[in-house]
N, C-alpha and C positions, 0 to 999 in steps of 0.2 A: 727862523720857526716856521715846523712845517705844521700841514696840518694832523699829521700824526701825533708829533707834541703835545697839539692843543684837545685829541682827543681821549689821546690811549691816558690809561692810568699805570702809572711806574711803579708803584706800589706793588700793583699784583703781579711782579716780573723779576726776574734774578738769572743771571748766569748758574751755570749750573756744572760744575768740575768734579764728578767723581771716577776715580779708578779708570781712569786715563779717558775716558768718552766726558764729550761736552757738551749742553744742551741749552737751553732756554726751559727754566722751570718755572709754571704760573698757578699761582696763589688758588687755593676752592674758596669759591665763593664769596665773604662779604672780609680773608684773610690777605692780610699785610704782608711782605717780609718785611724787616728791619730796614731804616734806613742806608743802613753800611751796606748791605746786602741787593739793593736795587741799581740799577742803573745808573753809571754816572753821566752815559750821554745818549742822547736820544739816537737810534739806526739810521734814522733813515737823513736826518741834515745833522746830524753832529752837536746840534745844539748843549750845553751843559745843561745839570737838571738845574742848577738854581737859574737861567734863562727861562726853563720853564716851569717851574714853580711862582717863578711871577704873576704868574696869568692865572692862579690858581685863588680863588673868593671862598673865604670862610663866615658863612653865615651863624648866629648863634640864637637858638630859637627856645622861647621857652611854651611850657604847656600845663595848664591848669589842672592839677591830678586832684580825684576825687577817692578819700576815700570813707568809708561807713564805721562806728565806732564798732560795728560784727569785725570788719579787715582787720582792726588795729588789733580787738582783742585776740584775734587769729595767729597775725603776725606774731605777735607779745608768747601766745601758747606758745607758738614751735620756737621764739628766741627763748626762750626759759626752760622748755622742756630737751634742749640740747646744743642750738644754736650758741650759745653761750658758755657751754660747759669748758671751754679750754682756757680761759681766763677767768671766768667768776666762780668764785665758791657757794656765795650767797647771796640773794634778794631778799630787803626787806621791802614792807610796805611801811610807810611814811604816814602817820596818821591812822586816820579810821579806815578800813575796808569800804570799798566804795560799789564791792559788787559782790560775786561768791569768793571769787579766787583775784590770787596777786596779779595774772594777767588783764586783769579786767578792772583796774589801777586807770591808769592812762588814759582811755577813748574814755572815761567819767571825771576828767581833770586830775585826778591824783597823782602821786611822786612815788618812784622805786626808787631803790639804794642799794646799788651792786657794787657788792664787796669783792674785792680782784683778791685773785690766789697770790701774786703779788702787790706789796704795799705798794701806792704811789701817790703823788700828789693832787693828782687830776679826778674832775668833777664827777661823779657817779652818781647822783639823781639825775634822772631821766622824768621831763614832764611832758604833756601833751606837746606844748611847744617844740621840745629840743627832741622830741620824736618826730614831730612832723618835719624839721630842718634835715632830720637823719634820714627821710624820706627822697627829702627836696635834692640831697647831697649823690644818694645814690641813683636817680635820676639825673642828675647830671653825667653822673661816671658811666651812664647807660648798661645798669647793672637793674633796672626796675621793670618786671611784666607791666605795663600799661598798656590800654589798646587805642586807639585811634582817639576817644572820647573822650580821654582821660582817667578812665577806671583801672583800678590796680584788681587783679586778679591773684588775691589772696592765696588761693589753692597752689598757686605756682611760686612761691616764696619759699624755698626750702630751708634750713636751719641756716647753712651758710649767711643767704641772703639777709635773714632774720639777723643772724649776730651782724653783717654790715648795718643795716640799720641802727641798732641799737649803739655801735661804736661810732658811728658817725654823728650819731645824736646825743650822744654822751663826750665824745671826743674832737668831733668834729673831722676825723681821721681815723685810716685804719688803725689802732695800734696794736693790734693781736691778732696778724695776719691771719 
């Protein structure tokens, strides 16, 4: 193994053969090519990728994320006004309204029931605890806009991301693509 093996990110390059031309394609920014398209050997010393990847070290880092009640309300508004519409036909407040709107329930300790377009046997009640689990899973999947201090920028949470938070909170996974 050589210095090139140790320092080069093989995920950023692949052989490119098109229209009779050959070259090396470099992925942009933080993009990676699929593993099957990446080089299998180091072009300098010939070491196989298996040897090279043995030197990779992965660290799981955690972060404390801070959400205000307003952040939760804003995310729920975004989810209810468009994020969940492809799979949910109705949302019910369970018990008394704890705020002016259904979107206020979660931050105040209430429960919302999501009625799916397609009947299923999955849990469809979301509480503050399950909502926060959805936030956690989105963070673990790297799709949550947080700053270095762990604060969410709720203004950056669009309908698709709000839907992901709700689905992760309800189902523990994304069920409705």
